[in-house]
N, C-alpha and C positions, 0 to 999 in steps of 0.2 A: 510542519503541519502533520498531524497524525491521521492515518486513514484506518479503515476497518481491519487491515491486516497487521497493524501495529507499526508500519513503516513511518519514518519521521521525515518531514520535509521542512526546511527553513524557508519561510516566505520571503519574497523579495520586496523590499520597500521601494524599489525603483519602478514598479509597475502598478497600474491601477486599472482594474477591469470593472469596477463597481458602478461607475456613473456613465451617463450619456455624454457624448462628445458635446462640448460647449461651443456656442457660436462666438466667433470673433466679432468685436464691436465695430460698427461703421463710424467714422468721424465726419461730422458736419460742422461748418462754421457759417454763421450768418447773423442778420439783424432781426430783432423782434419788431414785426410790423404791427401786430395787434394781440392783446391779451383777450382771448375768447372767453375763458372761464378760469376762476381761481377759487379754491377752497382753503380758507385760512386754517381750519382745524387740521386738515391732512397735508397741507402744502401742495396739493395736486393742482397742476395748472395745464391749460391748453393754450398753445401759442401758435399764431401764424408767423412763420419765419421766412424771411427773404434769403434764399440760398442761391446765390448767383442770380439767374433770371427766373428761377423757379420759386413758387410759393409752397412751402411745406408745413403741414400741421405737425407740431411737436407736442408730446404729452409726457408727463412724469411729475414726480414730487420734487419740484425745483424751487419751491418757495415763491417769494414775492418778486418775481422778475418783472421789469418794467419795459414799456415800449421805448424803442430807441437803443436798448442795450445790444451789445454784440456778444454772442455766446459761442463757445466751443463746446460741442456736444458729442458724446459717445453713446451709441445705442444701436437699435435695429428697427427696420421697418416691420410693421405688423398690419394685419387686415382686421379692422373692427367690423363685426357684422352690421353694426348700426351706423358707424361714422366713416367707414371706408379706410383707405390707406393712411397710416399715421407713422410718425417716427417716435418710437418709445425710447425716451432718454433714460439711460442707466446712470451716467455721471455727466457733469457739465462744469464748465468754468467760464467766468466772465473774462473776455479778452481785455488786456490792459491797454489803455491809450498811451500815446507817446508825446504828442504836442500839447501845449498848454490849453488851447481851446478845447481839444478833445477831453483832456483831464477835467477841465471845469464842467463840461457837459456831463461827463461820466459821474462826477461827484454830486452834481446838482440833481441827477435823476433819482436820487434816493437809494442808489445801489448799496451804499454803506449806511447802516443804521446809525442815526444820530447826526448825520451830515445832510443839511438842506442846501438850497440854492445860495442863501446868504453866506453861510459858513464856507461853502465850496469856493465862492469868490475870494474870501479872505485867505483861505489856505493856499490857493493858487497864486494870489498876489504876493504872498510871503515866500513861497518856496519855488514857484515857477515850474520849470521842467523837471525839477528834482522832487516834486510833490509825492509821486508814487513811491520813490525810494525812501523818503522820510517816513511816510505812513507805514511802509513795510518794515523798515529796519530801525528807525528811531522815532516811534510814535510819541514818545514823551516830549519831543520838540514841538508838537502841536500846541502845547501849553504856552508857547511863546505868543500865541494869538490871543488877543483880549477876549475874555469871556469863556475861554476853554480851560477847564481845570485839569490837573494832572490825572485825576480819576477818569474824566471824560476822554482825555487823550489816550489813556490806556485802553479804554473800551473801544474806541475807534480803531486802534491798532489790532485788537483781538478780532473784531468783526471783519476787518480787512483780510486777516489771515484765514478766517473761516471760509471766505468766499473766493479766495485766490490760491489757496494751498494746493489745489489739484494740479496746477501747472508744475509745481515743484515735484509733486508725487509722480507724475507721468515721467518727468525727466529722471528722477531717482531710479525708477524701476526699468527704464528703457534699456540700460546696460545689462540687465539680467534677463532680458527677453521674457518678462513675466506677462502672461496673457492678459488682455485688457479686461476680460470678465472677472479675473481675480482682483485686479486693481479696483474695479468698480465695487465689488463686495467689501473689500478692505476699507475703501474710502467711506462707504456707508456705515461701517462699524466704528471707525476711529476718526474720521474727518481730518482736520488739519493736524492732529497729533499723530498721524499714521507713521510718518518717517521716524519720529522720535521713538514711538513704541516698537517699531521694527528693529531699530538699532539696539533697543533694550532686549528684545526677544524676537528674532526673525522667524521662529517656529510658530508664532501666533498666526502666521499666514496659512498654516495647515489646519486651523480650527474649522469646525463645521460652519458652513455658510460662506467661507472664503475658499477653502479647499484647494490651496496650492499643493502640488505634488511634493512629497517629502524630499525628493532628490533636488528639486529646485530651491526649496528652503535651505537645503544643505549648502548649495552653491553660494547663496546670499550670506549665510552664516560664516562660511570660510572667508569670503571677501571682507566681512566685517571683523574678522579675527575673533569670532565668537567661540568660546571654549567647547571642544567636543565632549567633554565630560560634564557638561552642564545638565542640571535636572530638567531645564526647559526642553532640551533636545530629547532626552529620554521620555519625558512626558508626551511630547508630540509623536515620538517614535511608537510608543505603545498605542496611542489613538490611531495612528495611521496603519499599524499592523492589524488592528481590529477592523478597520475599514476595508483593508485589503481582504481580510478573512470574510467579511460580509459580501464582498464582490465575488468570492468563491463559493458563496452559499451558506456560510456559517453565521449563526446568530450569536455565538459566543465561542470562547476558546478555553480549554483547560489551562489553569494558571501556570502549571508546570511547563506546558508547551510554549505558552506565550513568553515566559521568562527566558527560555532557551533561545527562542527566535529573536527576541529583542536584544538580549545581551550579545549574542553572536553577530547579529546584523550590525549593531552599533559599536561593538567592541567596548562594552562598558561592564562594570562590576554588578553582581547580584544586589549588593547593598544599594547602589544608586538606582537600580531598577525598582526595588521594593519601595524606596522613598518616593520616587516619582509616581508609582502605582497608587500608593496610599493617598498622595495629594490629589490625584485624578479622581479617586473614589470620593474623597472628602468634598471635592468641588462639584460633584454630581455628574461629571462627564462619563464616569464608569460605574458599574455596579458589580460588587463581589458577591457571589452566590455559592453556598455549599449544598451540593446535591449528593446524597448517599456517599459521604466521605470523599467526594471529589470536589475540587475547588474550581469554579468557572468565573471568568471575567466577561462582562457584557458591556457594549456601548449602551448607554442608558435607554436610548429609544427602543432598542430591541428587547431589553429586559421588561420595559413597560408593556410592549406589545405582547410578549409571550405570557407574562403574568395575567394580563387582561384576557387573552384568549382562553387560558386555562380556567379562569374564574367564570367567564361567560359560558363556556361549553358545560362546565359543571352545573351552573344555574339552570341552563336549558335542559340538561339531562334530568335534573331533579324536579323540573316543573311537572306537577301532577294535575292532569285534567280528567281524572275519573277512572283510571285503570285501563287494562288492555281489552281491546275489542277484536272480535273475529270478523274480518271483512270478507271472508271467503265468498259468501253469497253475492255481495256487491261486485267483487272481482270477477266472478263467473259471469255475471250479467254483462259486464264490460267486454269480456272475452267473446261472448256469444254475439253481441252487437257488432263487434269488429271482425268476427269470423276467424278467430284465432284460438289456440289452446296454449295456456301457460304451463311450463314444466314446473316441478315442485319448488325449485330454488327461486323462480320468478314469483310464484305465489307467496313464498316466504318473504321475498324482498318487498313486494307491494304492501303486505300486511305490516311488516316492520316499519316501513316508511310512514304508514298512517298512524302507528302507535307510538312513535318516538319523535321527540322534538329535534333530535339530531340523528341523522342516519347517513350511512355511506353505502353506495352501490358501486361495486368495482368488478372488473373482469376484463379479459382480453378481447380481441376482435372475434366476431362471429358467435359470441356467447349470449346475445340477446339483450344487451343493456338498453338499446333504443326501444325495443318492444316493451320491456319492463317499464321504462320511463314513461312511455306513452300511456301505459295502463295507469300509472300513478296520476298523470295529468288528467286523464278522463275521469277517474274516480273522484279527484278533487273538484273537478268542475261539477259533477253530479251532486256533490255535497255542498255546492255553493261557496267553495273556498276561493279566496282571492289569491292568484298565483303570479309570481314573478320568476321569469327564466333569465339566466345570465351566464356569461362565460368570460374568461380573462381577456380575450382579444376579439376584434371585430369579425375576423374570419371564423373563429370558433363559435361566436354568437350566431352568425349567419348559418353555419352548418347545423347548429342546434335547432334553429328555427325551421330549416329545410326538412330535418328529420322528424320533428315533432308536429309541424304544422301550427305551432304556437309562436307568438312574437317573443323574440329573445334580444337581449342587448348586452353590451359590455358591462362588467361590474362597475367601471368608472361612471358610465352613463346611468346605471341603476341608482348609484349613490348621488348622482348629480354633482359634477365637478364645478367648483367655483374657484376663480383665480383671485387671490387677495392682492392688495396693492404692491406688496413686496415680491410678488411672483411665486409665492408658496401656494401649492394646490391644496385646497381643503374641500371637504364634501358637505353638501347641504344636509344630507341625511346622516344623522348621528344619534347619540343618546338623547339629545334634547328634541330631535325631529326625526323619529324612527320611520321606517318604511311602513306604509299603510297596506299591509297584506297579511295573509295567513300562512303562506308557505313560499319559501324561496328555494329554487332549484339551481344549483351551480354545476355546469358541465366543465370538463377538462380541469378538474381540481388539482391535478399534479402540477399545473402551471401557476397556481396561486401561491404567492409568497407571504411571508409573515406579516409585513406591514399592511398589505392590501387586505388580508384576511381579518386582521384586527379592525380595520376600518369597516369592513362588511358587518362584523359582529356588533360593532357599536351602533349600527343602524337597525338592528333587529330587536324586537321585543322578546322577552323571555318566553312569551306565550306563542311566538311564531315557530314554525317548523323550518328546519334547514336540511335540505337533501343535497348531498355532495356526490357527484358522479364522476368517475375517472378511472384511469388505469395506472396503478402505482408502479408498474414496471416501466412506464415511459420516463423520459427525462424529467428531472425535478425542475422547479421554477428557476428562472434566471436570477431573481432576487433571493435574498437570504431566507433560509428555512426549508423544511420538507414536510409541509403541513399534512398532506394526505397520508403519507407514510407514518408520520408520528401519531396521528389520530388512530390509524388502524392498529399500530403496534402497542398503543396504550392499553388496549383491551377493554376500555370503558365505553367507547362509542360503538353503538350497534352497527355491524357490518354484514352485508351479504355479498359474497364473491361468487359470480357466475362463472362456472368452469366448463360446462358442457358446450361443445361446439355443435351448432345445429347442422342438420343434414345438408342443407343447401350450402352453408358456409364451408362445410368440410370438403366440398368439391374444389374449393379454391386453394391452390398451392400457396398463395399469398398468406391466407389465414393459417394453414397448417404449418408452414415454414416459420411464421411469426411465433407460433407457440413452441416450435422446436427451439428456436433461437433463445427465447426467454428461459427455457428449461435447460439451457447449456448444451443443446444437441445441434449437430451440424444440419443445416437446411438441405433439402434435396436440390442439387444444382444441375443434375443431368437431364431432367425432364424438359422436353422441347415443345410440348403440345398443351400447355396449361397457361396460367396467367403470370407465372414467375419464371424469369429467364436469367441465366448467368452467362456473361460474355467474358472470356478470359483475355486479360491484357497485362503484359509484363512490364510495360512502360507507361508513364503518365502522358507522354506525348501521343502514344497510340490511343490511350483512353480518350484524350481530347478529340482526336480525329474521329473515333467511333461515335462519340456523343453528338458531334455535328452531323454525321451521316444519319444517325437515328432520328434526330429532331427534324432535319431538313427534308429527308426523302423516305427513309425506310419505314418509320412508324406511320406517317401520313398515308403512304401508299398501301401498307398492309392493313391498317385498321381505320383509316379515314380520320385520324386525329388531326386537329388543328395544332400546328407547331407552337403557337403562343397560348392558346386558350386551354388546351387539353393536356399538354406535356409539361411536367415540372422536373427540372434537374435539381438534385440535392447533393450538396458537397459537405464534407466533414468540417471544413474551415473556410475562411475567407482568402487565405494566402496560398501561394504555390501554383504549380501548373494546373492542377485540378481544383483550385480554390475558386470561390465565387467571383472574385474580381477579374481574374484572367478568363474564366469560362464565360462570364457575361460579355466581355469584349468580343470573344470569338463567336459566340452565338448571335450577338447583335449584328455582326458583319455577315453571318451566314443567313440569318432569318429575316433581317431587316436592313438590307444593304442600301447604301446611298443611291439616290436617283434624282433626276431633275424635278420630279413632282413631289418630293418629300423635303419639307423645310427642316433645318437642323440648326443647332447652336452648340458651342462649346462653353460650358458653364463650370468654373472652378476645376478645369482639367477633365471634366466628364462630357463626352459627346452625347447630346440628347437629340433624338430624331423622331419625326412623325411616325407613329406606328410602334414605337418602343414599348415593351412590357416593363412596367415599373412597380415598385412597392413602396408604400408609406412605411417609414421606419420609426416614427414617433406619433403618439396620439396628438391630434390637433383638433380641439373642440370648436375652434372659431372658423374653420374653413367652410365657406358657403357652397352648397351644391344644389343643383336643380335636376329634377326628373319630371319632364313634362311641365305641368303647372305646379308641381310640388317644389317647395323651397325649404331647405333645412340646413343644419350645420353639423360638422364633425366628420373627419376622416381619421381612421385609427391605424395604429401600428399593425402591420401585416396586411392591410388592404391592398389588393392588386388592381392596377389600372393600366390603361393604354393611352399614350400621348396622341392627341388627335389634331392639335394645332399649335405649332411652335412659332413664337414671335421673337426672332433673333435680336431685333433692334431694342425692344423693351425688356428682354430677358423674361418673357412670360410664356406660358403654354396652357392649353386646355387639356384636361385629362378626364377620360371616361372610366369611372370606377363602377363597372358592371351596371351601367344605366344611370349612374349619378355623375353629372358633369360639373367639374370644378375648375376655376381659373387659378393658376399658381403663379405668383410673382417670384422674383429672384431670391427672396428670403425663404419663401416656402419650399423652393426647390431643394434646399439643404436637407429637407426631411424625406427625400426620395432617393432610391437607388434602383438600378436595373434588377429585374426579377426573372430573367430567363433561367438563372440559377440562383439558389438561395441555400443558406445553411440549414441543417436538420433542425436546429433550435428555432429558426424563424418559421419553419413549416409546421410546428406543433399546433394542434387544434384545427388543422386543415386536412382535406382529402382532395386528391386529384385523379382524373381518369387514368393517366399514365405517369409513372414516376421512374426516373433513371437515377440510380445512386452511383456516384463516382468514388471509388476507393483509391486513395493514394498508395504508392508503394511503401512509403515510410511516414508514419505519423503516430507514434506509439502513444502519445498522450491522449489521443482521441479514439484509440482502438479499443472500445469497450462495448459490452453486450447491449446495454439498454439504449445506446445511441443507434446501433444497427437496428434494433427492434423498433424504435420510434420511427426511423426512416422507412422501414418496410411497411409499417402500418399506415403510412400516408397514402398508399396506392389503393384505388378502388377496383380497377379493371386489369391493369397491366403493370408489372414491375420488372425492371431490368437492373441488374447489378453488374458493373464493369470493374474488374480488378482481378485479383488472384485468389485461388482457393485458400492459399496460406493466409492471406489477409482476412478472409471471411472466418477461417478457423481461429485466427488470433483474436478477433473481436468476440466471437461466440464464447471462447474460453476465458476471456478477460471479464470476469464479473467484479471489476474493481471499483464499483460505485463508491466513490469516496464518502466516508462517513461525514454527514453534515452535523456539526456540533450544534445541538439545540437542547434545551431543558424542558420543552413543552410537555413531552410525554411524562417526565418525572413530576412536573408541577401539577399536571392533571391527576396523576396517581396520588399525590400528596393530599389533594382535596378529598378524595374518596377514603383514603386511609384514616384521615383525621376527622371525618364527619361524625 
């Protein structure tokens, strides 16, 4: 992988950072008590299942299941806002009977298409306890029964394989320890032919929608003696390499870099690589793109997104609504009514925002972005414009709302998420159903990735205005792309960067040190009477002891901070002595120790206790919450809460998300983690009264400038860095922001050059 300095890195096919952790499936076995609902067109069915002594509602696309059948099901419990707790079935199998009476009942139930009660009796009378074996292995023998043709016998055998093949599939994959969610996806794609197809090409399990890790497919291939120089292996290797690259933030890769990475990782020839690449392009999985004499390879979904973004931004920029207008008088009226004075760059920004259909407002802390944004909002309101405010995360949206006084929401909620039957998330607002507004303002744009931005643009009319607010010096999005930076660097999108630090903000060492850091200058670490403090620690064990003292006693005593509500510890990574996992365990013990009046439970190796500070790690639009008489749904990635009632017996707990109370069951608990400490990436879009940054002694991969800058700018009133001066210096000097490969800037330029 090549970065901005020209260094080359070979990507590792054995790691995958791009996707969320998948849930393991729960296995249930029971009898169908009642078919509550069945849709013949979609095969969606709702069943009341007798699971032991419990009656469970099971839902899913299982087809025409009958009362009395016994099912083996794999899935997860979900909470439907309308219907309550249900078991969502991903894959299922009909359990095979063993004695003749059970076999006759099973066949007579209509489980196998073409076999009714009469024929079931004849088949069992002829083959007895060997009936299932005959249907499975020698279905042609069914023609021995009067009235059954060879063709019908063959069809009965095929139908039987379709409904019972899962049992063999689970057995086949069990020796490879393949995750059940992978088996589920593969079964949906290939059905009863799955084992046969995997034996022909085990690397098909790496394809999109199935997503088995490449190294796991390698193990299966080796066991099946699949040739390592096969084109199928190289084809899958190329796809997986690009997926890994997307997980690192890249929308594409230079073909030359991709070739070297794949051929060296797989130890194959260039000739074999180019043959597999051409086939992947021909199949539509990849797109080859020439940009200014350089050759790039895209996963097709990222090429589609980038080309759409470039076209849409071009169309919006070219939209003509009557020329440029001077809004100075109206802006002045807004300033007077609000009792403020705008500096020249702020006036320029508000004017530019009102005159362009796409506009970017950027700048560091203390430069007046919020004041400028509030001026834009007020001016739009006075002109009767319909405004939508949004941000990438729930906490960023809440902060935006707090700062502007206007309602804001996540981009996902703005676009209105819909969950399709196969689990794929789609948005209700799109090109066919655009947002009904005149202007959309997006804050924290540095966090918006390529796929989400494309979805947002699909929901905008060309006549709408898009205002993007953010700090391009902060960490880029977790997902692929570097949208804010690419749009600014293109030179075609109007941008105003606020640079002047206002007098009040200039008194803050947090603000001035943040600006020093981003300009590659050492922050002032020796001042002891401001809001920025440095505490020297030569060992990570000492750093851990210091942070516990600060959170538990020193900061609450000195400033009156609440240890849970006001203080946020930020770590560079999850692992290590000063990583979030270990720090959270230590802070939980220090700040929320066990006591007889606190209920607790151990869930999946994690101790959860009343009073714990927790964070939602994935968007969940179905969680029901209450605030007084208000009832609504949705808890989002990054939302912080406190556990207020733990039910150890039923593995449930009530959680207070800043006034919104939600009940979480065992499946929902998988989306939570302790939040006494969090990574810098997780803190983006949020501000906290007090922030403590823990610097490890050694972590070269994460020792870079804009990570430190992002961490520092999370603090509102008090910031403490614990580490060594050498580590701070190393991070300040390391401006090694890895180049994110993307062609958006060039695609946008191409539209203007060729217009």
